[in-house]
Residue frames as qw, qx, qy, qz and C-alpha x, y, z in Angstrom:
[[0.101, 0.773, 0.236, -0.580, 3.56, 1.39, -14.25],
 [0.517, 0.440, 0.454, 0.577, 3.35, 3.17, -17.57],
 [0.162, -0.665, -0.142, 0.715, 4.32, 6.83, -17.94],
 [0.446, 0.685, 0.406, 0.409, 3.42, 9.38, -20.60],
 [0.387, -0.457, -0.082, 0.797, 5.39, 12.62, -20.86],
 [0.289, 0.846, 0.324, 0.309, 4.73, 16.07, -22.21],
 [0.130, 0.838, -0.261, 0.462, 7.71, 18.39, -21.96],
 [0.102, 0.420, -0.720, 0.542, 8.96, 18.37, -18.37],
 [0.632, -0.169, 0.411, -0.635, 5.79, 16.75, -17.02],
 [0.356, 0.107, -0.908, -0.193, 5.12, 13.02, -16.85],
 [0.705, -0.202, 0.249, -0.633, 2.04, 11.11, -15.68],
 [0.193, 0.207, -0.959, -0.021, 2.32, 7.48, -14.68],
 [0.821, -0.198, -0.046, -0.534, -0.54, 4.99, -14.31],
 [0.302, 0.385, -0.855, 0.171, 0.49, 2.04, -12.20],
 [0.860, -0.368, -0.178, -0.307, -0.25, -0.87, -9.90],
 [0.027, 0.510, -0.788, 0.342, 1.57, -2.39, -6.92],
 [0.874, -0.220, -0.346, -0.260, 1.01, -5.87, -5.51],
 [0.079, -0.543, 0.717, -0.431, 2.25, -6.93, -2.08],
 [0.846, -0.169, -0.454, -0.223, 1.98, -10.52, -0.81],
 [0.491, 0.134, -0.697, 0.505, 3.04, -12.43, 2.25],
 [0.461, -0.680, -0.530, 0.210, 2.40, -11.70, 5.89],
 [0.246, 0.471, -0.041, 0.846, 2.52, -7.91, 6.15],
 [0.297, -0.478, -0.614, 0.553, 2.13, -6.31, 9.56],
 [0.046, -0.608, -0.237, -0.757, -0.21, -3.33, 9.79],
 [0.252, -0.291, -0.643, 0.662, -0.39, -1.58, 13.13],
 [0.207, -0.443, -0.359, -0.795, -3.54, 0.34, 13.86],
 [0.085, 0.038, 0.671, -0.735, -5.31, 1.55, 16.97],
 [0.561, 0.087, -0.058, -0.821, -8.68, 1.42, 15.14],
 [0.583, -0.010, -0.784, -0.211, -8.89, -2.39, 15.18],
 [0.296, -0.213, 0.627, -0.689, -11.23, -3.10, 18.08],
 [0.211, -0.227, -0.938, -0.156, -13.46, -6.06, 18.86],
 [0.448, -0.563, -0.325, -0.614, -17.04, -5.71, 19.97],
 [0.742, -0.457, -0.452, 0.191, -16.00, -7.20, 23.33],
 [0.221, -0.971, 0.043, -0.079, -13.86, -4.12, 24.05],
 [0.518, -0.626, 0.506, 0.288, -10.37, -5.71, 24.18],
 [0.823, 0.554, 0.128, 0.000, -8.45, -6.05, 20.98],
 [0.784, 0.004, 0.167, 0.597, -5.19, -6.16, 19.09],
 [0.032, -0.847, 0.077, 0.524, -3.11, -3.11, 18.26],
 [0.188, 0.571, -0.612, -0.514, -1.95, -4.66, 15.00],
 [0.887, 0.195, 0.374, -0.189, -2.65, -7.42, 12.51],
 [0.254, -0.311, 0.737, 0.544, -0.93, -9.32, 9.73],
 [0.684, 0.519, 0.165, -0.486, -2.64, -9.28, 6.34],
 [0.805, 0.075, 0.541, 0.233, -2.12, -11.51, 3.31],
 [0.478, 0.258, 0.444, 0.713, -1.98, -9.15, 0.32],
 [0.077, 0.748, 0.207, -0.625, -2.45, -5.56, -0.80],
 [0.485, 0.422, 0.518, 0.564, -3.20, -4.23, -4.30],
 [0.044, -0.682, -0.115, 0.721, -2.73, -0.54, -5.13],
 [0.465, 0.576, 0.474, 0.478, -3.88, 1.22, -8.34],
 [0.261, -0.731, -0.130, 0.617, -2.58, 4.77, -8.73],
 [0.475, 0.794, 0.121, 0.359, -1.85, 7.80, -10.86],
 [0.613, -0.531, -0.005, 0.585, 1.48, 9.57, -10.27],
 [0.375, 0.901, 0.059, 0.210, 1.95, 13.00, -11.87],
 [0.724, -0.419, 0.069, 0.544, 5.60, 14.02, -11.91],
 [0.212, 0.961, -0.136, -0.110, 8.12, 16.60, -12.99],
 [0.865, 0.239, -0.071, 0.436, 11.42, 15.95, -14.79],
 [0.417, -0.836, 0.090, 0.346, 14.08, 17.68, -12.70],
 [0.025, 0.616, -0.618, -0.488, 16.57, 16.83, -15.45],
 [0.665, 0.279, -0.513, -0.466, 16.45, 14.31, -18.34],
 [0.509, 0.130, -0.843, 0.117, 17.40, 11.48, -15.94],
 [0.107, -0.143, -0.754, 0.632, 15.45, 12.33, -12.75],
 [0.365, -0.479, -0.462, -0.652, 11.70, 12.53, -12.07],
 [0.066, 0.039, 0.694, -0.716, 10.04, 13.56, -8.80],
 [0.379, -0.309, -0.631, -0.601, 6.38, 12.60, -8.41],
 [0.459, -0.116, 0.511, -0.717, 3.33, 12.55, -6.18],
 [0.256, -0.074, -0.930, -0.255, 0.99, 9.57, -6.09],
 [0.511, 0.007, 0.408, -0.757, -2.71, 9.10, -5.32],
 [0.440, 0.080, -0.789, -0.420, -4.87, 6.03, -5.77],
 [0.830, -0.252, -0.054, -0.494, -6.99, 3.15, -4.54],
 [0.070, 0.378, -0.904, 0.188, -5.99, 0.21, -2.33],
 [0.863, -0.215, -0.204, -0.408, -7.59, -3.13, -1.52],
 [0.067, -0.486, 0.808, -0.324, -6.29, -5.11, 1.46],
 [0.662, -0.122, -0.716, -0.185, -7.05, -8.81, 1.96],
 [0.411, -0.463, 0.489, -0.615, -8.56, -9.52, 5.37],
 [0.940, -0.044, -0.274, -0.201, -8.50, -13.31, 5.08],
 [0.864, -0.072, -0.347, 0.357, -6.56, -15.22, 7.71],
 [0.024, -0.827, 0.219, -0.517, -5.83, -12.28, 10.01],
 [0.732, -0.216, -0.502, 0.407, -3.55, -12.69, 13.01],
 [0.351, -0.934, -0.032, -0.059, -3.25, -10.53, 16.13],
 [0.559, 0.580, -0.408, 0.431, 0.38, -9.32, 16.18],
 [0.275, -0.637, 0.476, -0.540, 0.35, -8.92, 19.97],
 [0.728, -0.257, 0.550, -0.319, -0.76, -12.50, 20.78],
 [0.014, 0.283, -0.885, -0.371, -0.33, -14.43, 17.52],
 [0.431, 0.309, 0.791, -0.307, -3.95, -15.60, 17.77],
 [0.116, 0.305, 0.709, 0.625, -6.07, -16.02, 14.66],
 [0.243, 0.247, 0.259, -0.902, -8.66, -13.25, 14.37],
 [0.567, 0.445, 0.662, -0.207, -10.63, -14.50, 11.41],
 [0.357, 0.250, 0.620, 0.653, -11.84, -13.55, 7.99],
 [0.190, 0.659, 0.281, -0.672, -13.59, -10.68, 6.34],
 [0.641, 0.677, 0.361, 0.011, -14.67, -9.38, 2.96],
 [0.576, 0.252, 0.128, 0.767, -11.53, -7.28, 2.44],
 [0.161, -0.831, -0.249, 0.471, -11.05, -3.60, 3.05],
 [0.532, 0.465, 0.291, 0.645, -10.49, -0.82, 0.50],
 [0.208, -0.875, -0.195, 0.392, -9.54, 2.84, 0.66],
 [0.389, 0.911, -0.088, 0.104, -7.07, 5.49, -0.51],
 [0.775, -0.240, 0.057, 0.582, -3.30, 5.80, -0.83],
 [0.267, 0.955, -0.069, 0.112, -1.03, 8.75, -1.42],
 [0.801, -0.363, 0.156, 0.450, 2.70, 9.20, -1.53],
 [0.189, 0.914, -0.296, -0.202, 5.82, 10.73, -3.00],
 [0.872, -0.120, 0.362, 0.308, 8.85, 9.36, -4.79],
 [0.214, 0.807, -0.378, -0.400, 11.55, 9.84, -7.38],
 [0.931, 0.229, 0.232, 0.161, 13.08, 7.88, -10.25],
 [0.091, -0.834, 0.449, 0.309, 16.71, 8.18, -11.36],
 [0.866, 0.447, -0.224, 0.008, 18.48, 6.60, -14.36],
 [0.853, -0.352, 0.094, 0.374, 21.71, 4.80, -13.55],
 [0.336, -0.352, 0.285, 0.826, 23.48, 6.93, -16.16],
 [0.307, 0.494, -0.065, -0.811, 22.39, 9.28, -18.96],
 [0.443, 0.298, -0.645, -0.546, 22.29, 6.65, -21.74],
 [0.013, 0.003, 0.985, -0.171, 20.98, 3.75, -19.65],
 [0.489, -0.336, -0.493, -0.636, 17.37, 2.52, -20.04],
 [0.597, -0.357, -0.684, 0.219, 17.56, 1.21, -16.45],
 [0.143, -0.606, 0.177, -0.762, 16.48, 3.26, -13.45],
 [0.324, -0.252, -0.814, 0.411, 15.82, 2.91, -9.75],
 [0.312, -0.610, -0.243, -0.686, 12.89, 4.39, -7.85],
 [0.181, -0.104, -0.732, 0.648, 12.36, 5.24, -4.19],
 [0.381, -0.451, -0.451, -0.669, 8.73, 5.49, -3.13],
 [0.000, -0.075, -0.737, 0.671, 6.99, 6.27, 0.17],
 [0.401, -0.346, -0.566, -0.631, 3.27, 5.45, 0.34],
 [0.164, 0.057, 0.723, -0.668, 0.70, 5.83, 3.12],
 [0.408, -0.219, -0.601, -0.652, -2.91, 4.74, 3.09],
 [0.323, 0.017, 0.716, -0.619, -6.00, 3.84, 5.01],
 [0.187, -0.232, -0.857, -0.421, -9.05, 1.72, 4.31],
 [0.528, -0.394, -0.135, -0.740, -12.70, 2.10, 5.11],
 [0.403, -0.250, 0.734, -0.487, -14.06, 0.47, 8.22],
 [0.705, 0.047, -0.563, -0.429, -15.35, -3.06, 7.74],
 [0.762, -0.415, 0.328, -0.373, -16.44, -5.92, 9.97],
 [0.457, 0.355, -0.815, 0.032, -14.21, -8.95, 10.60],
 [0.838, -0.414, 0.034, -0.354, -15.33, -11.95, 12.66],
 [0.234, -0.544, 0.802, -0.084, -13.11, -14.25, 14.70],
 [0.263, 0.132, -0.917, -0.270, -13.05, -18.00, 13.83],
 [0.011, 0.306, 0.899, -0.314, -15.83, -18.77, 16.34],
 [0.077, -0.580, -0.519, -0.623, -17.99, -15.89, 15.12],
 [0.437, -0.639, -0.544, 0.324, -18.17, -14.63, 18.70],
 [0.244, -0.704, -0.065, 0.664, -16.47, -11.25, 18.23],
 [0.532, 0.760, 0.261, 0.266, -16.47, -8.63, 15.52],
 [0.520, -0.385, 0.076, 0.758, -13.60, -6.31, 14.70],
 [0.294, 0.922, 0.057, -0.245, -13.58, -2.84, 13.19],
 [0.813, 0.013, 0.326, 0.482, -11.05, -3.28, 10.38],
 [0.270, 0.961, -0.039, 0.034, -10.15, 0.29, 9.44],
 [0.857, -0.117, 0.097, 0.492, -6.50, -0.23, 8.44],
 [0.105, 0.971, -0.196, -0.088, -3.73, 2.35, 8.26],
 [0.890, -0.076, 0.221, 0.392, -0.34, 1.60, 6.74],
 [0.163, 0.901, -0.315, -0.249, 2.83, 3.05, 5.26],
 [0.920, 0.049, 0.268, 0.282, 5.47, 1.51, 3.03],
 [0.006, -0.821, 0.432, 0.373, 8.89, 2.47, 1.73],
 [0.907, 0.220, 0.340, 0.117, 10.03, 0.71, -1.42],
 [0.076, -0.653, 0.557, 0.507, 13.10, 0.63, -3.63],
 [0.826, 0.355, 0.433, -0.059, 12.59, -0.77, -7.13],
 [0.270, -0.340, 0.605, 0.668, 14.50, -1.28, -10.36],
 [0.605, 0.619, 0.395, -0.307, 12.95, -0.59, -13.75],
 [0.440, 0.019, 0.594, 0.674, 13.49, -0.37, -17.48],
 [0.338, 0.694, 0.188, -0.608, 12.28, 2.44, -19.72],
 [0.477, 0.145, 0.686, 0.530, 11.71, 2.18, -23.45]]
């Protein structure tokens, strides 16, 4: 992320990238056959956001966050059975959240940040490997992160 400040206010433009097998539970994933998983594992998520914030003191910033997310829907797995669900074009939507950043000490350029983000994507169609069933892929997720950073 990159932040620009004006007095006690700061606006950050940023991006987050998550890889690996990330579980997303969601009651909106349903196959056309009527029986479906209550959660899936996805491969990656990319978030682009703006985070307006307020400097509580020279070393602490509290902020809100709003932005765009894109979730990979390639190689999905049903978390309840472990079965492969299939592939799809990906799913995108909105994120929002809150967080704060705190310097380690007053003269340090290093800081830590705690961030809580929630989001959901638009509905999209996913097919299983045989092409026999379709899934509504409206995804809902939340994440809590702790990060370290450097300011200059």
